[in-house]
C-alpha positions as CSV (number, residue, x, y, z in Angstrom):
1,M,-21.6,-53.4,77.9
2,E,-23.9,-56.2,79.1
3,R,-26.9,-57.2,76.9
4,N,-29.7,-56.1,79.2
5,Q,-28.0,-52.8,79.8
6,A,-27.6,-52.2,76.0
7,I,-31.3,-52.9,75.4
8,A,-32.3,-50.6,78.3
9,Q,-30.1,-47.8,76.9
10,L,-31.6,-48.3,73.4
11,I,-35.1,-47.9,74.9
12,S,-33.9,-44.8,76.8
13,Y,-32.4,-43.4,73.6
14,A,-35.7,-43.9,71.6
15,L,-37.7,-42.2,74.4
16,E,-35.2,-39.3,74.7
17,K,-35.3,-38.7,70.9
18,R,-39.1,-39.1,70.9
19,L,-38.9,-41.9,68.4
20,I,-41.3,-43.9,70.7
21,Q,-43.7,-42.9,73.5
22,P,-43.7,-44.4,77.0
23,E,-46.7,-46.4,76.1
24,D,-44.6,-48.2,73.4
25,R,-42.0,-49.5,75.8
26,I,-43.2,-53.1,76.3
27,W,-44.0,-53.6,72.6
28,T,-40.6,-52.1,71.6
29,V,-38.7,-54.4,73.9
30,N,-40.5,-57.5,72.7
31,T,-39.9,-56.5,69.0
32,L,-36.2,-56.0,69.7
33,L,-36.0,-59.4,71.4
34,E,-37.6,-61.0,68.3
35,A,-35.0,-59.3,66.0
36,L,-32.2,-60.4,68.3
37,A,-33.5,-64.0,68.7
38,L,-33.9,-63.7,72.4
39,D,-36.6,-65.2,74.7
40,G,-36.6,-62.4,77.2
41,C,-34.6,-59.9,79.2
42,A,-34.6,-58.2,82.6
43,L,-34.8,-54.4,82.4
44,P,-34.9,-52.1,85.4
45,E,-38.1,-50.1,86.1
46,E,-35.9,-47.0,86.1
47,L,-34.1,-46.9,82.7
48,P,-30.5,-45.7,82.6
49,P,-29.4,-42.6,80.7
50,A,-29.4,-43.1,76.9
51,G,-25.6,-42.8,76.4
52,E,-24.0,-43.2,73.0
53,L,-26.3,-44.9,70.5
54,S,-23.3,-46.5,68.8
55,A,-22.1,-48.1,72.0
56,A,-25.5,-49.8,72.7
57,L,-25.8,-51.1,69.1
58,E,-22.2,-52.4,69.1
59,A,-22.8,-54.3,72.3
60,L,-25.9,-55.9,70.9
61,L,-24.2,-56.8,67.6
62,D,-21.2,-58.3,69.5
63,D,-23.6,-60.3,71.6
64,A,-25.4,-61.5,68.4
65,V,-22.1,-62.6,67.0
66,E,-21.2,-64.6,70.2
67,R,-24.6,-66.4,70.1
68,G,-24.3,-67.2,66.4
69,V,-27.3,-65.0,65.5
70,L,-25.2,-62.9,63.1
71,K,-24.1,-65.0,60.2
72,E,-20.8,-63.2,59.7
73,N,-19.0,-60.6,61.8
74,T,-18.5,-58.1,59.0
75,V,-19.6,-54.6,58.3
76,T,-22.3,-55.7,55.8
77,Y,-24.0,-58.2,58.2
78,R,-23.7,-55.9,61.2
79,D,-25.3,-53.1,59.2
80,L,-28.2,-55.3,58.2
81,L,-28.9,-56.2,61.8
82,D,-28.4,-52.8,63.5
83,T,-30.6,-51.1,60.8
84,R,-33.3,-53.7,61.6
85,L,-33.0,-52.7,65.3
86,M,-33.2,-49.0,64.5
87,G,-36.2,-49.7,62.2
88,I,-38.1,-51.0,65.2
89,L,-37.6,-47.6,66.9
90,T,-38.5,-45.5,63.8
91,P,-42.0,-44.1,63.6
92,R,-44.2,-45.1,60.6
93,P,-44.1,-43.1,57.4
94,S,-47.5,-41.5,58.0
95,Q,-46.4,-40.1,61.4
96,V,-43.2,-38.7,59.9
97,I,-45.0,-37.1,57.0
98,G,-47.6,-35.6,59.3
99,Q,-45.0,-34.0,61.5
100,F,-43.0,-32.6,58.5
101,R,-46.2,-31.1,57.0
102,S,-47.3,-29.6,60.3
103,L,-43.9,-27.9,60.7
104,Y,-43.8,-26.8,57.0
105,R,-47.0,-24.9,57.5
106,Q,-45.1,-22.9,60.2
107,A,-42.0,-22.4,58.1
108,P,-40.0,-24.6,55.6
109,E,-36.9,-24.3,57.7
110,K,-38.7,-25.7,60.7
111,A,-39.7,-28.8,58.7
112,T,-36.2,-29.5,57.3
113,D,-34.5,-28.7,60.6
114,W,-36.7,-31.4,62.3
115,Y,-36.4,-33.9,59.4
116,Y,-32.6,-33.6,59.3
117,Q,-32.3,-34.2,63.0
118,F,-34.7,-37.1,62.8
119,S,-32.7,-38.7,60.0
120,Q,-29.6,-38.6,62.3
121,D,-31.5,-39.8,65.4
122,T,-32.7,-42.9,63.6
123,N,-29.1,-43.6,62.5
124,Y,-30.1,-43.5,58.9
125,I,-27.4,-40.8,58.8
126,R,-24.6,-42.5,60.7
127,R,-23.0,-39.6,62.6
128,D,-20.3,-41.8,64.0
129,R,-19.1,-42.8,60.5
130,I,-19.4,-39.3,59.0
131,A,-17.2,-38.0,61.9
132,R,-14.3,-40.1,60.4
133,D,-14.3,-38.1,57.2
134,V,-11.2,-35.9,56.9
135,Q,-12.2,-32.3,55.9
136,W,-10.3,-29.1,55.3
137,K,-10.5,-25.9,53.3
138,V,-7.9,-24.4,50.9
139,E,-7.7,-20.8,49.6
140,T,-7.3,-20.6,45.9
141,E,-7.7,-18.0,43.2
142,Y,-11.3,-19.1,42.9
143,G,-12.0,-18.7,46.6
144,Q,-12.0,-21.2,49.5
145,L,-12.5,-24.8,48.1
146,D,-13.7,-27.6,50.4
147,I,-11.8,-30.9,50.4
148,T,-13.0,-34.1,52.0
149,I,-11.6,-37.6,52.1
150,N,-14.6,-39.9,52.3
151,L,-14.3,-42.5,55.0
152,S,-18.0,-42.8,55.9
153,K,-19.0,-45.3,53.2
154,P,-18.1,-48.8,54.4
155,E,-15.5,-50.7,52.4
156,K,-16.6,-53.5,50.1
157,D,-17.0,-56.7,52.2
158,P,-15.4,-59.7,50.5
159,K,-17.7,-62.2,52.3
160,A,-20.8,-60.2,51.3
161,I,-19.5,-60.0,47.7
162,A,-19.0,-63.8,47.6
163,A,-22.5,-64.4,49.1
164,A,-24.1,-62.0,46.6
165,R,-22.9,-64.2,43.8
166,N,-25.2,-66.9,45.0
167,L,-28.3,-64.7,45.3
168,P,-31.0,-64.8,42.6
169,A,-31.1,-61.7,40.5
170,S,-33.5,-59.1,42.0
171,A,-35.0,-55.9,40.5
172,Y,-36.5,-54.8,43.8
173,P,-35.8,-52.1,44.6
174,R,-34.8,-51.2,41.1
175,C,-32.0,-48.9,42.4
176,Q,-30.9,-47.4,45.7
177,L,-32.9,-44.2,44.9
178,C,-36.3,-45.8,44.4
179,A,-39.1,-45.1,46.9
180,E,-39.3,-48.8,47.5
181,N,-36.2,-48.6,49.6
182,E,-38.2,-47.1,52.5
183,G,-38.4,-49.8,55.1
184,Y,-36.6,-52.4,53.0
185,A,-34.8,-55.1,54.9
186,G,-31.9,-55.1,52.6
187,R,-29.6,-58.0,51.6
188,V,-25.9,-58.5,51.2
189,N,-25.8,-56.6,47.9
190,H,-28.3,-53.9,48.9
191,P,-28.3,-51.8,52.0
192,A,-31.0,-52.2,54.7
193,R,-33.4,-49.2,55.0
194,Q,-35.9,-50.0,57.8
195,N,-35.0,-46.7,59.4
196,H,-35.4,-44.7,56.2
197,R,-38.4,-42.3,55.8
198,I,-39.1,-40.2,52.7
199,I,-41.3,-37.1,52.4
200,P,-43.7,-36.8,49.4
201,I,-43.5,-33.4,47.6
202,T,-44.9,-32.1,44.4
203,I,-42.3,-30.5,42.0
204,N,-43.7,-28.7,39.0
205,G,-46.9,-30.6,39.1
206,S,-45.3,-34.1,39.4
207,P,-44.9,-36.4,42.3
208,W,-41.4,-36.5,43.9
209,Y,-39.9,-37.3,47.3
210,L,-37.5,-35.6,49.6
211,Q,-34.9,-37.4,51.7
212,Y,-31.4,-36.9,53.0
213,S,-28.2,-38.6,51.8
214,P,-27.0,-41.2,54.3
215,Y,-23.4,-40.0,53.4
216,V,-23.8,-36.2,54.0
217,Y,-20.9,-34.4,52.3
218,Y,-22.1,-31.0,53.5
219,N,-24.8,-29.5,55.8
220,E,-28.3,-30.9,55.2
221,H,-27.2,-32.8,52.0
222,C,-30.6,-33.7,50.6
223,I,-31.8,-35.8,47.6
224,C,-35.0,-35.0,45.7
225,L,-36.1,-38.0,43.7
226,N,-38.7,-38.7,41.0
227,R,-41.4,-41.1,42.1
228,E,-40.9,-43.0,38.8
229,H,-37.7,-44.8,38.0
230,T,-37.0,-42.8,34.9
231,P,-33.6,-41.7,33.5
232,M,-32.1,-38.3,34.3
233,K,-32.7,-35.7,31.6
234,I,-31.6,-32.1,31.4
235,D,-34.3,-30.2,29.6
236,R,-36.8,-27.3,30.0
237,A,-38.8,-29.3,32.5
238,C,-35.7,-29.9,34.6
239,F,-35.1,-26.1,35.0
240,G,-38.7,-25.7,36.0
241,K,-38.4,-28.4,38.7
242,L,-35.2,-26.9,40.1
243,L,-36.7,-23.5,40.4
244,D,-40.0,-24.8,41.8
245,F,-38.0,-26.7,44.5
246,V,-36.2,-23.5,45.7
247,R,-39.6,-21.7,45.6
248,Q,-40.8,-24.2,48.2
249,F,-37.5,-24.5,50.1
250,P,-35.9,-21.1,49.6
251,H,-33.2,-21.8,52.2
252,Y,-31.8,-24.7,50.1
253,F,-29.9,-24.8,46.9
254,V,-30.7,-27.6,44.4
255,G,-28.9,-28.9,41.4
256,S,-28.7,-31.8,39.0
257,N,-25.9,-33.9,37.7
258,A,-25.5,-33.8,34.0
259,D,-27.3,-36.5,32.0
260,L,-24.4,-38.0,30.0
261,P,-21.7,-40.5,31.1
262,I,-18.3,-39.2,32.4
263,V,-19.7,-35.7,33.1
264,G,-22.6,-37.2,35.1
265,G,-21.4,-38.1,38.6
266,S,-24.1,-40.3,39.9
267,I,-27.0,-42.7,39.2
268,L,-28.2,-41.7,35.7
269,A,-31.0,-44.3,35.6
270,H,-33.1,-42.5,38.2
271,D,-34.1,-38.8,37.8
272,H,-33.0,-37.0,40.9
273,F,-31.5,-33.8,42.3
274,Q,-29.2,-33.0,45.2
275,G,-29.5,-29.9,47.4
276,G,-29.0,-28.7,50.9
277,R,-28.2,-25.8,53.2
278,Y,-24.6,-25.0,52.4
279,T,-22.8,-22.1,50.6
280,F,-20.3,-23.5,48.1
281,A,-17.4,-21.6,46.7
282,M,-19.1,-21.4,43.3
283,E,-22.1,-19.6,44.8
284,R,-19.7,-17.1,46.4
285,A,-17.9,-16.5,43.1
286,S,-18.8,-13.3,41.3
287,V,-19.7,-12.7,37.7
288,E,-16.5,-11.5,36.0
289,T,-17.8,-11.0,32.5
290,P,-21.4,-9.5,32.4
291,F,-23.4,-10.5,29.2
292,T,-26.8,-9.4,28.0
293,F,-28.9,-11.8,25.9
294,P,-31.0,-9.8,23.4
295,G,-34.7,-10.1,24.3
296,Y,-33.7,-11.0,27.9
297,E,-32.5,-7.6,29.2
298,D,-34.4,-8.2,32.4
299,V,-32.2,-11.2,33.2
300,R,-28.8,-10.4,34.8
301,A,-26.3,-12.7,33.1
302,G,-22.6,-13.3,32.7
303,I,-19.6,-15.6,33.0
304,V,-18.7,-16.6,36.5
305,K,-15.1,-16.4,37.8
306,W,-14.8,-20.1,38.2
307,P,-12.4,-22.9,36.9
308,M,-15.3,-24.5,35.0
309,S,-17.4,-22.8,32.4
310,V,-20.4,-21.3,34.1
311,V,-23.2,-19.0,32.8
312,R,-25.1,-17.3,35.7
313,L,-28.7,-16.1,35.2
314,T,-30.6,-14.1,37.8
315,C,-34.1,-12.7,37.7
316,A,-37.2,-12.2,39.9
317,D,-39.4,-14.1,37.4
318,P,-38.5,-17.8,37.3
319,E,-40.4,-18.2,33.9
320,R,-37.9,-15.9,32.3
321,L,-35.0,-17.9,33.6
322,I,-36.6,-21.2,32.3
323,D,-37.0,-19.6,28.9
324,L,-33.5,-18.4,28.6
325,A,-31.9,-21.5,30.2
326,D,-33.8,-23.7,27.7
327,K,-32.6,-21.5,24.8
328,I,-28.9,-21.8,26.0
329,L,-29.3,-25.6,26.5
330,L,-30.8,-26.2,23.1
331,S,-28.1,-24.1,21.5
332,W,-25.3,-25.8,23.4
333,R,-26.6,-29.3,22.6
334,S,-25.9,-28.7,18.9
335,Y,-22.9,-26.4,19.2
336,T,-19.6,-27.2,17.6
337,D,-16.5,-25.1,17.6
338,Q,-13.6,-27.0,16.1
339,E,-11.1,-24.3,17.0
340,A,-12.0,-24.6,20.7
341,M,-12.3,-28.4,20.5
342,I,-16.0,-28.4,21.2
343,L,-17.7,-31.1,19.3
344,A,-21.5,-31.6,19.7
345,E,-21.3,-35.2,18.6
346,T,-19.0,-37.8,17.0
347,G,-20.4,-40.9,15.2
348,G,-23.9,-40.0,16.3
349,E,-23.0,-39.9,20.0
350,P,-23.9,-36.5,21.7
351,H,-21.3,-34.8,23.9
352,N,-22.8,-31.5,25.1
353,T,-24.9,-31.1,28.1
354,I,-25.3,-28.9,31.2
355,T,-25.0,-29.2,35.0
356,P,-27.6,-26.8,36.4
357,I,-27.8,-25.4,39.9
358,A,-30.7,-23.3,41.3
359,R,-30.8,-21.0,44.4
360,R,-32.6,-17.9,45.7
361,R,-30.9,-14.5,46.1
362,G,-33.4,-12.8,48.3
363,E,-36.5,-12.5,46.2
364,A,-34.7,-13.3,43.0
365,Y,-34.1,-16.7,41.5
366,E,-30.7,-17.7,40.2
367,L,-29.5,-20.5,37.8
368,D,-25.9,-21.5,37.3
369,L,-25.5,-23.4,34.0
370,V,-22.2,-25.3,33.9
371,L,-21.4,-26.3,30.3
372,R,-20.2,-29.9,30.1
373,N,-18.8,-32.0,27.3
374,N,-17.9,-35.7,27.5
375,L,-15.6,-36.1,24.4
376,T,-12.8,-38.6,24.7
377,T,-9.6,-38.6,22.7
378,P,-6.7,-41.0,22.3
379,E,-4.6,-38.7,24.6
380,H,-7.4,-38.5,27.2
381,P,-9.4,-41.7,27.0
382,L,-11.3,-41.0,30.2
383,G,-12.5,-37.6,28.9
384,L,-10.9,-34.5,27.4
385,Y,-12.8,-32.3,30.0
386,H,-12.0,-34.6,32.9
387,P,-9.0,-34.7,35.3
388,H,-6.0,-35.4,33.1
389,A,-3.7,-38.3,33.8
390,E,-1.1,-36.3,35.8
391,L,-3.8,-35.5,38.4
392,H,-5.1,-39.1,38.8
393,H,-2.9,-39.8,41.8
394,I,-5.3,-37.4,43.6
395,K,-8.6,-37.5,41.6
396,K,-9.5,-39.9,38.8
397,E,-13.2,-40.2,39.3
398,N,-16.0,-38.3,37.5
399,I,-16.6,-34.7,38.4
400,G,-20.2,-34.5,39.5
401,L,-22.5,-31.8,40.8
402,I,-20.9,-31.5,44.3
403,E,-17.4,-31.1,42.9
404,V,-18.5,-28.8,40.2
405,M,-19.6,-26.4,43.0
406,G,-16.2,-26.6,44.8
407,L,-16.3,-29.6,47.2
408,A,-13.8,-32.4,46.4
409,V,-14.9,-35.9,47.4
410,L,-11.6,-37.8,47.5
411,P,-11.1,-41.6,47.8
412,A,-10.4,-43.1,51.2
413,R,-7.0,-44.4,50.1
414,L,-5.6,-40.8,50.3
415,K,-5.8,-40.7,54.1
416,A,-2.9,-43.1,54.5
417,E,-1.1,-42.1,51.3
418,L,-1.0,-38.4,52.1
419,A,0.2,-39.0,55.6
420,A,3.0,-41.2,54.2
421,V,3.9,-38.5,51.7
422,A,4.2,-35.9,54.5
423,D,6.4,-38.3,56.6
424,K,8.8,-38.9,53.7
425,L,9.0,-35.3,52.8
426,V,10.3,-34.6,56.4
427,S,12.5,-37.7,56.6
428,G,14.0,-37.3,53.1
429,E,13.2,-40.9,52.2
430,D,12.7,-41.8,48.6
431,L,8.9,-41.4,47.7
432,R,9.3,-43.9,44.8
433,D,10.4,-46.8,47.0
434,D,7.0,-47.1,48.8
435,P,3.8,-48.2,47.0
436,L,1.9,-45.8,49.3
437,T,3.8,-42.7,47.9
438,A,5.2,-43.7,44.5
439,S,2.2,-42.3,42.5
440,H,2.6,-39.0,44.4
441,A,6.4,-38.6,43.9
442,D,6.5,-36.3,40.9
443,W,3.9,-34.0,42.5
444,A,5.5,-33.9,46.0
445,E,9.0,-33.4,44.7
446,E,7.8,-30.4,42.7
447,F,6.5,-28.5,45.7
448,R,8.8,-29.8,48.5
449,N,11.5,-27.0,48.1
450,R,8.9,-24.2,48.3
451,Y,8.4,-24.9,52.0
452,A,10.4,-25.2,55.1
453,L,8.9,-28.6,56.0
454,T,8.8,-29.9,59.6
455,A,7.0,-32.8,61.3
456,G,4.6,-30.2,62.6
457,N,3.6,-28.6,59.3
458,A,4.2,-31.2,56.6
459,L,0.7,-32.7,56.5
460,D,-0.9,-29.3,56.4
461,V,1.3,-28.4,53.5
462,V,0.4,-31.6,51.7
463,Y,-3.3,-30.9,52.3
464,H,-2.9,-27.4,51.0
465,E,-1.3,-28.7,47.8
466,V,-4.1,-31.2,47.4
467,G,-6.5,-28.2,47.3
468,L,-4.5,-26.6,44.6
469,V,-4.6,-29.9,42.6
470,F,-8.4,-29.9,43.0
471,A,-8.5,-26.4,41.5
472,K,-6.6,-27.8,38.5
473,V,-9.0,-30.8,38.3
474,L,-11.9,-28.3,37.9
475,E,-9.9,-26.3,35.3
476,H,-9.4,-29.6,33.3
477,A,-13.2,-30.2,33.5
478,G,-14.0,-26.7,32.2
479,V,-14.8,-26.7,28.5
480,Y,-13.3,-23.3,28.0
481,A,-9.8,-22.6,29.2
482,R,-9.3,-19.7,31.5
483,T,-7.0,-18.0,28.9
484,P,-7.8,-15.0,26.7
485,E,-8.4,-17.4,23.8
486,G,-10.6,-19.7,25.9
487,Q,-12.7,-16.9,27.2
488,E,-13.1,-15.4,23.7
489,A,-14.4,-18.8,22.6
490,F,-16.8,-18.8,25.5
491,L,-18.2,-15.4,24.4
492,R,-18.4,-16.7,20.9
493,F,-20.8,-19.3,22.1
494,L,-22.9,-16.9,24.1
495,R,-23.1,-14.4,21.2
496,Q,-24.5,-17.1,18.8
497,V,-27.2,-18.1,21.4
């Protein structure tokens, strides 16, 4: 695509998506020219159809490479420039906030529907990259689990890594969640965010912000972040914030990663929650062992049929949920059961915490409290309640909030590796002879004879077996085994609460 055509299409796109108004056209063109180091351009009076945003941006980036405007032709440098271009088209924060609040007064869903679409239209959520993710579902004894191979995050850029070594240390923004990212130009070791807009909200009386994740793993994957750069903490106030969020956005769930290493799956230095408009398998799972806490007979409670150890609390009065959840948390923090290998601390290091998730069930409020423990042992140095070594060929990383609820986020390497496994299972070649498949050999050889494998079904079979591995991953992360002995130990904890 020729340069002038690309600029014209970008203007058409911005007008079509109502990011700019017709009166903004000349100013927008000139500001784009400045960013592209151009003196001028010739645009037709009648603009062409908008076309694909990615095609127009790619054409302008390629042109910038040819003219030496772009320092390096790598993903990192291209992202810095195309985000700058999109930032020119993105309305100011006050306009975005005003539109969100106006729609919220009509209905919370209207506000989030608009804001989610806006975050895609500005290319903050890169739809073209997210479309590359490989996604499928697998039926298990715990319901239908979601599996995704994450291909939307760009690979580490060696040239950017090298350039970052020469940059002076910077504490601005302090992390990628801080509000100061809004509009930030970025650098080779920090993403550009000129097209990023955040919505101020009040959660339980304190100032927070709402935004979407740029790497949406599920529908309307949002992030709720504390205005202050303060560490994550699971406590009574956390339960209050979660329930206040679903009061204001009853069509969303919201949850927090745990606040200890290994069992905390994300940035622990900045207090934040993740939520969205999606029904995970854990939400669909039923209570298999009802339990009544004395003094809280008005709260429906019980153990959820789930591979991890989940206590579900449901009540129309959120204050009652906060009281009981706090009581369970405080008890769990100090709880030791040597027989069940639950140790509250070793050498002064605490091990017990909770991953909480809040949602609405009609008029009622619901909290799922997932018991977590980050104990390590010589046999399991990465964590006793963590995927064990025999599953690391599929999943070695921490099990965070999203995976706790039943969505596996698997590394990009698996796309090529699993395809190679499927090919070799059909051809009969030795899986151990290829670095792509060697780590998967024991696993694949165990299931190969259970299927009549063909070129047409082999990859589907491999994907199905990956889902069964993910169910085992979650079982390993559960502090109480799903055995009669494990479930009795679980009840032992609940009784002493």
